ZATIZA-460620 format. One line per field, with one value per residue (C-alpha): residue number from 1; y, z, x. Coordinates in steps of 0.05 Angstrom, whole numbers, plus 5000, padded with zeros to 4 digits. Example, Ala and Ser with C-alpha at 12.3 -4.5 7.8 and 13.67 -1.06 7.14 Angstrom:
2
seq: c(1;2)
north: c(4910;4979)
up: c(5156;5143)
east: c(5246;5273)
***
This chain:
357
seq: c(1;2;3;4;5;6;7;8;9;10;11;12;13;14;15;16;17;18;19;20;21;22;23;24;25;26;27;28;29;30;31;32;33;34;35;36;37;38;39;40;41;42;43;44;45;46;47;48;49;50;51;52;53;54;55;56;57;58;59;60;61;62;63;64;65;66;67;68;69;70;71;72;73;74;75;76;77;78;79;80;81;82;83;84;85;86;87;88;89;90;91;92;93;94;95;96;97;98;99;100;101;102;103;104;105;106;107;108;109;110;111;112;113;114;115;116;117;118;119;120;121;122;123;124;125;126;127;128;129;130;131;132;133;134;135;136;137;138;139;140;141;142;143;144;145;146;147;148;149;150;151;152;153;154;155;156;157;158;159;160;161;162;163;164;165;166;167;168;169;170;171;172;173;174;175;176;177;178;179;180;181;182;183;184;185;186;187;188;189;190;191;192;193;194;195;196;197;198;199;200;201;202;203;204;205;206;207;208;209;210;211;212;213;214;215;216;217;218;219;220;221;222;223;224;225;226;227;228;229;230;231;232;233;234;235;236;237;238;239;240;241;242;243;244;245;246;247;248;249;250;251;252;253;254;255;256;257;258;259;260;261;262;263;264;265;266;267;268;269;270;271;272;273;274;275;276;277;278;279;280;281;282;283;284;285;286;287;288;289;290;291;292;293;294;295;296;297;298;299;300;301;302;303;304;305;306;307;308;309;310;311;312;313;314;315;316;317;318;319;320;321;322;323;324;325;326;327;328;329;330;331;332;333;334;335;336;337;338;339;340;341;342;343;344;345;346;347;348;349;350;351;352;353;354;355;356;357)
north: c(4998;5042;5089;5069;5089;5120;5066;5063;4987;5006;5039;5012;4948;4887;4820;4785;4698;4697;4634;4612;4595;4559;4610;4578;4624;4582;4555;4591;4534;4508;4512;4584;4632;4625;4686;4730;4702;4763;4809;4854;4832;4766;4736;4739;4706;4739;4811;4847;4864;4928;4942;5024;5031;5099;5166;5188;5129;5102;5180;5189;5129;5154;5225;5179;5133;5198;5232;5173;5168;5171;5187;5191;5203;5173;5197;5174;5224;5220;5263;5329;5371;5437;5433;5375;5374;5326;5289;5310;5391;5381;5421;5407;5349;5395;5434;5359;5332;5407;5390;5328;5365;5404;5348;5327;5275;5257;5285;5268;5262;5237;5272;5262;5309;5299;5311;5338;5293;5282;5358;5362;5339;5394;5409;5376;5344;5373;5374;5431;5505;5572;5569;5493;5522;5572;5526;5478;5546;5566;5487;5497;5494;5412;5378;5352;5331;5302;5295;5232;5239;5168;5153;5192;5195;5151;5171;5166;5129;5098;5134;5089;5131;5098;5113;5103;5073;5022;5006;4940;4992;5004;5026;5029;5044;5019;5034;5081;5142;5197;5274;5293;5320;5274;5212;5247;5207;5163;5095;5092;5142;5160;5228;5263;5249;5209;5169;5081;5064;5036;5028;4964;4988;4943;4918;4866;4836;4866;4927;4932;4922;4983;5022;4993;5015;5086;5093;5056;5112;5166;5157;5154;5207;5230;5306;5314;5334;5395;5462;5461;5371;5379;5421;5417;5412;5362;5333;5326;5262;5196;5151;5085;5020;4977;4929;4891;4862;4878;4818;4778;4827;4764;4716;4739;4725;4789;4807;4885;4886;4933;4962;5004;5010;5002;5047;5083;5051;5013;5012;4930;4927;4871;4876;4848;4765;4776;4747;4790;4817;4868;4928;4959;4931;4940;4907;4871;4831;4863;4843;4773;4768;4786;4727;4681;4697;4684;4627;4605;4617;4546;4576;4645;4717;4780;4844;4913;4974;5027;5018;4955;4969;4913;4879;4823;4808;4827;4766;4715;4729;4706;4651;4624;4639;4588;4544;4533;4595;4592;4681;4744;4808;4863;4932;5006;5068;5121;5118;5068;4987;4949;4870;4822;4735;4685;4619;4559;4486;4489;4561;4609;4684;4742;4803;4866;4932;5011;5056;5122;5197)
up: c(4996;5015;4992;4916;4868;4802;4770;4817;4828;4896;4901;4943;4928;4950;4948;4939;4932;4934;4924;4929;5002;5056;5116;5153;5155;5105;5100;5055;5003;4976;4909;4899;4894;4959;4994;5014;5068;5082;5104;5155;5145;5150;5091;5127;5121;5119;5076;5035;4969;4920;4865;4848;4775;4748;4790;4773;4814;4862;4891;4893;4942;4984;5002;5011;5069;5089;5100;5131;5185;5253;5285;5234;5159;5154;5076;5054;4998;4931;4893;4906;4839;4871;4811;4835;4854;4875;4832;4846;4859;4927;4912;4924;4965;5026;5036;5038;5083;5125;5131;5164;5209;5228;5238;5292;5265;5275;5203;5186;5122;5113;5042;5010;5015;4950;4955;4918;4876;4856;4868;4792;4826;4877;4826;4834;4913;4969;4990;5051;5016;5051;5001;5029;5099;5068;5041;5103;5141;5089;5101;5182;5241;5248;5198;5223;5176;5177;5123;5100;5053;5020;5004;4963;4884;4907;4922;4970;4937;4982;4969;5013;5056;5128;5147;5226;5242;5304;5291;5267;5222;5193;5122;5079;4997;4968;4900;4858;4839;4858;4868;4796;4750;4694;4736;4751;4700;4696;4672;4585;4607;4525;4539;4520;4582;4616;4669;4675;4744;4803;4877;4921;4979;5032;5103;5149;5186;5137;5149;5222;5177;5131;5213;5228;5175;5180;5250;5232;5177;5228;5287;5241;5196;5171;5180;5244;5287;5237;5241;5182;5176;5216;5212;5251;5326;5363;5300;5338;5386;5365;5351;5388;5338;5332;5383;5357;5282;5259;5240;5184;5134;5074;5039;5011;5027;5041;5051;5055;5022;5014;4984;5036;5038;5100;5146;5130;5196;5257;5301;5287;5338;5317;5277;5317;5299;5257;5279;5282;5219;5229;5189;5201;5141;5098;5061;4983;4993;4929;4895;4933;4905;4842;4841;4873;4828;4763;4780;4800;4739;4699;4642;4636;4666;4646;4673;4663;4702;4680;4696;4715;4708;4754;4726;4765;4742;4667;4673;4721;4665;4610;4649;4652;4579;4557;4611;4565;4594;4556;4545;4582;4559;4591;4572;4582;4566;4508;4491;4538;4515;4499;4510;4482;4490;4475;4438;4403;4415;4346;4344;4404;4380;4415;4399;4425;4413;4430;4430;4410;4376)
east: c(5004;5055;5120;5119;5162;5153;5125;5069;5069;5059;4995;4946;4929;4880;4895;4824;4816;4739;4697;4627;4634;4586;4562;4624;4681;4733;4800;4852;4850;4918;4875;4872;4915;4970;4973;5037;5078;5129;5076;5043;4980;4944;4894;4828;4757;4687;4707;4653;4687;4647;4680;4678;4702;4718;4718;4655;4622;4683;4675;4605;4602;4662;4612;4564;4602;4632;4561;4536;4602;4594;4666;4718;4754;4813;4848;4927;4929;4987;4965;4902;4908;4873;4823;4796;4730;4670;4617;4551;4556;4594;4661;4724;4759;4764;4707;4674;4725;4719;4647;4657;4712;4654;4590;4637;4681;4747;4786;4856;4909;4955;4996;5061;5110;5149;5229;5285;5290;5203;5204;5167;5117;5099;5052;4992;5008;4980;5050;5037;5061;5029;4975;4958;4955;4917;4861;4864;4849;4779;4763;4752;4808;4794;4826;4886;4951;5008;5061;5102;5165;5181;5247;5284;5265;5194;5129;5083;5024;4970;4904;4853;4799;4770;4709;4689;4764;4747;4682;4641;4620;4689;4685;4754;4767;4819;4845;4887;4843;4876;4841;4853;4792;4825;4803;4731;4695;4643;4647;4674;4726;4729;4741;4817;4860;4816;4842;4814;4823;4780;4769;4749;4709;4723;4683;4692;4753;4806;4795;4829;4886;4888;4863;4938;4968;4932;4958;5040;5048;5009;5053;5119;5093;5176;5157;5114;5172;5177;5139;5108;5099;5029;4970;4894;4880;4912;4960;5017;4991;4994;4937;4926;4929;4875;4849;4801;4783;4706;4651;4646;4613;4612;4649;4711;4782;4824;4895;4913;4985;5036;5111;5150;5223;5272;5282;5212;5177;5195;5149;5125;5067;5029;4952;4905;4909;4963;5044;5109;5135;5203;5185;5233;5269;5215;5166;5153;5092;5059;5105;5107;5012;5048;5104;5037;4983;5030;5060;4977;4961;4928;4900;4911;4941;4912;4946;4915;4957;4981;5053;5087;5162;5180;5236;5220;5156;5161;5211;5154;5109;5150;5170;5100;5077;5139;5108;5050;4999;4946;4953;4974;4973;5018;5001;5017;4991;4991;5062;5097;5120;5056;5079;5020;5034;4989;4996;4932;4956;5004;5026;5048;5067;5098;5094;5133;5128;5146;5101;5132;5125)
***
């Protein structure tokens, strides 16, 4: 979920193994994609998942959840364009969050602060400039913010919304949609420059791990000790880690995954029902899950992603293709490479095309 590189390969990620399961809490079946073994969070049964495809449906549902919240709204932010607005005339995201804070909700943001190597991204990041502090004041003084840098040259690319943390009704939204006007689009996204992306709405036991991730990052946000590293009432105070797993909501098996560089966080407080993990050395559970899923493929592999420049992922896909996977597709957006592999019973075709202006 965290501390992603410029390749965006480590955005907030969710691995779910979903089957037609009985009402009894199922075990993780060895016939499904294996869960990541080396990570902070276990695979948990009993979750409810709802895919939200593209910006308008996703942010409409998030706004509905904020309206219904009765305790808290906690958000991790990578990019926040000044021209971004929520759907249905709700106005800027900060205005929506400011209204929630005015109702007495605990509203918190963890925002990425670019460093020298990534300063070209400051234009569309909410990195804590004097203008950003003015925007927060204009929305009321109730929003609490901490800023967090990534490994030099990389981006804190988490995008998550956690509603009513610690309650039985705790709900999380995890996905890839930035607060970008080009992402505020209806399904179909046929216009010039429009982005295709998604969120997953999650309720049930695995939301505790989204909660844990937020607390871990909030408490050790890199800028917390600086004059301009926090904003809002009690923003200098740390949060307690979660202590209880929310009740069962559905039948989906979910594991929360992250990529974190070593040395970013040091408090390895164990998530409820989890096992000890040495977070100070970093975490690559997203990569492990990619590797497990590709290795478990029996017939085909289809990948849809804006950026996959991690060489190990491409190499694993290539080995699976050579081993006889029916087909696989690896694609990137305009002006970048597209790799398509597939085979029929007697023929194999591999095509590598570099698209250039």
